[in-house]
N, C-alpha and C positions, 0 to 999 in steps of 0.2 A: 198580842201579836209578836212576831219575831222581829227584833230590831237588828239589822245588819249594818255594820260599819266597815268599809274596806280598809284593810291594813296590809300594804304591800301585796303579796301574792295570795293573801287569805282574806276572808270576811268573817266578822264575829256576829254571833247570834246568841240571844238570851238562852241559857241552858234549859230553862223550864218551858220554853216555847217550842211549838212544833215546827219542823222544816217545811219547805214549800212543796206544793203539789196541786193538782186540780183534776176534775173529771174529764173523761173523753173516751174515744175509741182508739184501738191500736193503729198507729200509723197515720192518724188524721187529727188535725186540730179540731177543737170543739166548736169553733166559730166565735162569733162575737158574744162576750159575756157582758151583759148590761152593767152589772155591779163593777166588774173589772174596768170597763170603759169609763164609768163615772169616776172611779178612784184614780185612774190614770189621768183623766182630765184635771182633777184636783191637784195632781202632782205638779202640773205646770206652774202652780202658784205656791208650791210647798218648798221651803228652804231645805234642800237635801245636799248630800256630799257629792253628788254627781250630776253633771249637766244633762246626761242622757235621760234622767227621770223627768226633766222639764220639757223634753222635746215633744212638740205637738204632732210631729209627723212620724212618730213611732208606730210601727205596724204590729198587731198581735199575730204571732206565728204559731205558738204551741202551748198547750198545757199538759199536765200529767195524764197519760192514757194507759200506763201499765204499772202495776205494783206487784210486790212479792207477797201480798196477803194470801192467807191459806185458801181462800175461796175465789182467788183471781187466777184464771188460767191463761193470762195474757203472755207471760214469759214461758217459752218452751224449756224443756230440760237442758238443752244445749245453751240457750240464752242464760239460764241460771248458772250454768258452769262457767260461762264466759264472764259473768258478773263477779263470781268468786275469784277468778283469775285476775280481773281488773283490780279488785281489792288488794290482793297479795302483791301486785306489782305497781300500785298506784303511783309511787314516787320514782319508778324506773324510767329509763330512757326509751325512746322509740327505736333507736338503732341497735341492731344486734352486732355480733362479732364480725359479720360480713360487711358492715357499714351501711346496711339497708334497714328498712323498717320491718325487721324480723325478730325483734325482742319479744319477751314474754308479754309485755304490756301491749305492744302493737298487735301481736297475734290475738290477744284477748279482745281488744277493741274491734278488730276486724270481724271476729267471730260474733260479737254482740251485734254489730251493725247488720250482719247477714241474717242472724237468727231472730232478732227482734222485729224485723220488718218495718222499722220506724223510718228508714231511708227509702223513699219511694223509687221505684224503677223509673228510668228516664231522666232523673236528675243526677248529673254527673259530679256535682260538688256538694259536700256537706260540712257544716260547722258542728263540731262535737264539743259539748261542755260536760266535764266530769266534776262533780262536787261531792266531797266526802266529809261527813260530820265526825268530829274527833271523838274517839272512844272514851277519852278521859271525862267526858261530860261537861267540859267547860264552855261548850257552845261554839268552838272554833270550826269554821268550815274551810277546808282546803280545796281549792279548785284549780283546774287547768283546762286550757282550750286546745283542741286539735283540729286539723284540717284534713278532710278525707276527699280523695278523688278517685272515681272509677276509671281505670285504665284499660278496661276490656270487660268481656262478659263475666269473668270470674276473678278479676284482679282489682285490688284496691291499694292505693298508696296513701300512707299517713305521714303528716309532717307537723312540725311546730310552727310552720311558716304562716305569713299573713297575706299572701298574694293569691288571689283568685283570678284566673285568666279570662276575664271579660265574658261573663255568662249572664243570662236573663233569669235563671232560676237557681236558687240556692236552698238546700235543705238545712234544717236546724234539728239536731238530735241532742237531747240532754239525758244524763243519768245521775241521779242523786243516790248516794250510798249511805247505809247505816243511819237513817233518820229515825229518831226515837219518838214514839207516840204511845200514850196510855190508851189502851183499848178495853172495851167491855166484852168479856168472853161470850156473853149471851147474844151479841149482835154480830152482824157481818163485818169482818175485818176490812174487806175491800171498801165497803160503803163508808165505814168510819174514816178510813184514810182519805178517800176522795172528798168526803164532806168536810174534813178538817183542813185540807190543803187546797181548797178550790180558789184560794186567793192569790195564787202565783201564776204568772204568765211570762212566757218568753217572747221577747219583742225584738224588732230590728228597725234601725234607722238607715235609710238609703239616701245618701247625699250626692247628688249628681255633680260631676266636676268636669273640667276641660281635659281632653286627651293630653298626655304628657308631651307628645311631639308638637301639638299646637301650643302648649305652654312654652316649650322651648322656642318655637317660632316667634311667639309674641314677645318673649324675653329678648330674642335676637333683634326684633324690630325696635324695641325700646332701647336696645344697645345702640343701634344707628338710631177568827179562831174559836172553837166550842169548849165549854167547861166539861171536865171529866169527873165521874163519880169516884168515891173513895175506893170502891171495890175493883177498880180498873187495874189492868196489868200493863207494865211498860214492855214494849216490843220494838225491835229495830226493823225498818222496812227499806227496801230499795224501790225507787220510783223512776220512771222514764217517760218521755214524750217526744213527739216530733212533729214537724210541719215544714212547709215550703214557702220561702219568700218568692213571690211571683213578680214578674215584670220589673226586674231589677235594671236600673239604668246602667249603661256601659259607656264610658267609665264612671265609677262611683266609689265612694267610701261606704262600706256596710258595717255598721256597729250593731253587735248582737249582745243581748243581756237578758238576764232573768230578773224579774221585779216582783216583790211581794206588795200587794195592793191594799192590805188592811191598814187603816189609820194613816200613818205617815209612810208613803211609799218608799221602799228601800231596795237596794240591789241585793241579789243573791250572788255572793262572791264578787268577781270583777267583770266588768264589761270588756268586750274585745272588738277592735276595729280591724276590718279586712280591706285590702286594696283590690278592688275588682276592676281590673284593666287588662285588655287583650294585647295583641301584637299589631305591629304597624309596618307599612312598606317604606316609610320615610321618617327622617328626623332632621333637626337643624343643628348647625355647629358654626364655629368661627375658624377659618383657615388663616394661618399666620405664615407667610412665606419667609424663608431664610436666605434666599438668593436675591440679588439685585436685578431689576428690570430696567436696563438703560436703553433709551431711545434717542434718535436724532429728531429734534423738533425745531421749528422756526418761530422765533418770537419777533414782535414788531416794536421798533423804537423810532418814533417820528416818521412812521410810514416805511421804514427800511426794515426788511426781514433778514435776520441773521441766524445761521444755524447754531444750535446749542444742544448739548447732551443733557438729557433730563432723566430723572428716576421716577417712574410711574408706579412703583411698587405700592401695594395697598393691602390692608386686611380685607378679607372677603367674608360676607355673610352667606353661608353655604347651606344648601339643601342636600342631604345624603339620601340616595335612592338605593334601597336594598333589593337584591334579586329574589329574596324570600322574606316572609313575615318574620319579624324579630321582636323579642321582648326588650323594650327600651329601659327597663328598670332592673331586671334580674338576669343573672347568668352572664356568660362571656360571649355568646354568639354575636351580639351587637358590635363587639369590639373586633372579633376575629374575622368576620365575614367581609370580603372585598366588596366595595360598592362604588357606584358612580356618584360624583359630586359636581355641583354647579353652583356658582355664586356670583354676587356682584360686589364691587368694591364699596367699602363703607367710608372711604375718604375721597375727597375730590368731588366733582360734579356727578350727579346721578347718571349712570350709564357710561361713564368715562372708562371704567375698568370692569371686566368680568373674567371669569375663569371656568373651565370645564376640565374634569380629570377623574381620578380615582383615589380611593382612600382605603386604608386597612391598618392593622396594628394590633397591639395588646391593650389591656385596660390602662396600664400606666403610661403608654405612649402611642399616639395615633399619628400616622404620616399621611400626606397627600402628595400627589404629583400630577401635573397636567399642563395645559396651555393657558397662559395668561394673555388676555387681549386688552390692549390699551389704545385709546384714541389720541392721535397727535397730528400736527401740521406737517405736510410733506410738500416738496417742490416737484413739479413735473419732471419725469425722467428725461435726462439730457439737457435740462435747463440749467444755466449757469447761476441764475439768480431766482429768488422767489419774490413775487410781488403780490399785492392785494388782488390782482386780476387772475393770477395763475395758482395761488396757494390753495391747497385742498386738504381735507381731513380724511383720515382713514384709520382702520384698526390694524395694528400689527400684533402678531402673536410671538410669544417667546416661552421657553420652558420655565416652569415654576415648580417649586417643591417646598415642603415645610411641614409644620405641625398642624394637625386638625384637632381643635380643642372643643370639647362639649360646651354647650351654651352656659350651663350653670357654673362650670369651672372657670370659664372666661369671665363671667360676671363677678365671681368671687375674687379673681386675681385683679380685675380692674378696680373692684371695690377696695381691696387691700391697698392697691397703689394710690387710689384717691385719698384713702384714710391716712396713709403715710405722708403724702404730700401736704395734706391739711395740717397734720401734726408738725411737720417741718416748718410750714409757714407760720404757725402759731409760735413755735419756739424762736424763729427768726425775729418775729415782731417783739417778742418778750425781751430779746437781748438788745433791741435798739434803745 
């Protein structure tokens, strides 16, 4: 069997062993393979170099369904041309001179996706795994992961990114290049390839998680193989397959990987984890006022109420309401878009302070401005003195403005401050 060990961006395979593949029909996974399922089950107790191989919740997505064997007509002439161009530009960038995904590699991958028909219609996102076997024969496998999104009827966008915008269906397409196999000229090449490489499966692990805005809110609340005969001939083959991950949780982390299931299950190249999370109408933050909020209050001493000036300023736990859906993890829209904010004070008694207003800014600095409401004791209008009988409480509003800090940034700053205080306390104790 082929033994893979991940090394940085590559994976190593025994030079004498065949690369991965498996039988199937173009564009469709072959379904559940009993032997594969049993091998994967045994992987849960096998000591491997990757935790993904031990995951009991891995879904089988795809096996090899197309080959470049002489008697296999799965790849069209245009698909074969695209594969050749991918080989020539395998190590190239996706971005062309115009700064968009128009490089030779990007163009070739787009053409392959279109011509191979391995990316089903109606599925707008596809994870693409390219694996190329080293021509030196030392068994090295170079691999790279790409992310494809359909932007329209005839438009596709390719990136090296890891963010999928909250979808229920994700396609997986893989292409293995220049895999060497000794074949018997008297037998069907296609069948020999499929028979030899039926032990590889592409799989996905979908781990459901909390929405990022809910995570921020909760943080904010916490803050308040076959033998070959001697007569065989070595040939290089290209192999591909595809399938669809159905009923994907949103939001979730989706880990995709190829695994060889013979003997000790091993990864084909590297696994890749994608962040599948959509856009939201709201988020949480901490508003830090920079101006003072001074109020006239009445305090009681031995039953006598005397007027005093107090400062009711407070940090606010704030909800940000956006006028449009925004991505809370990527891009600048979440920073630049003006939005309504409303929050309650995190100091003093609950409900004693609250604020409403608006916020905007840039990534490096977010501002807010609004009205701060504070509860305080007041004497009746026209009364010379305040007594227990006539004193009342009411909310007064004043202009407030300051910095609107994302929850995670606020926690980091408070954590750093606490750590510094603890260190200072330890140092002070040590000097006594």
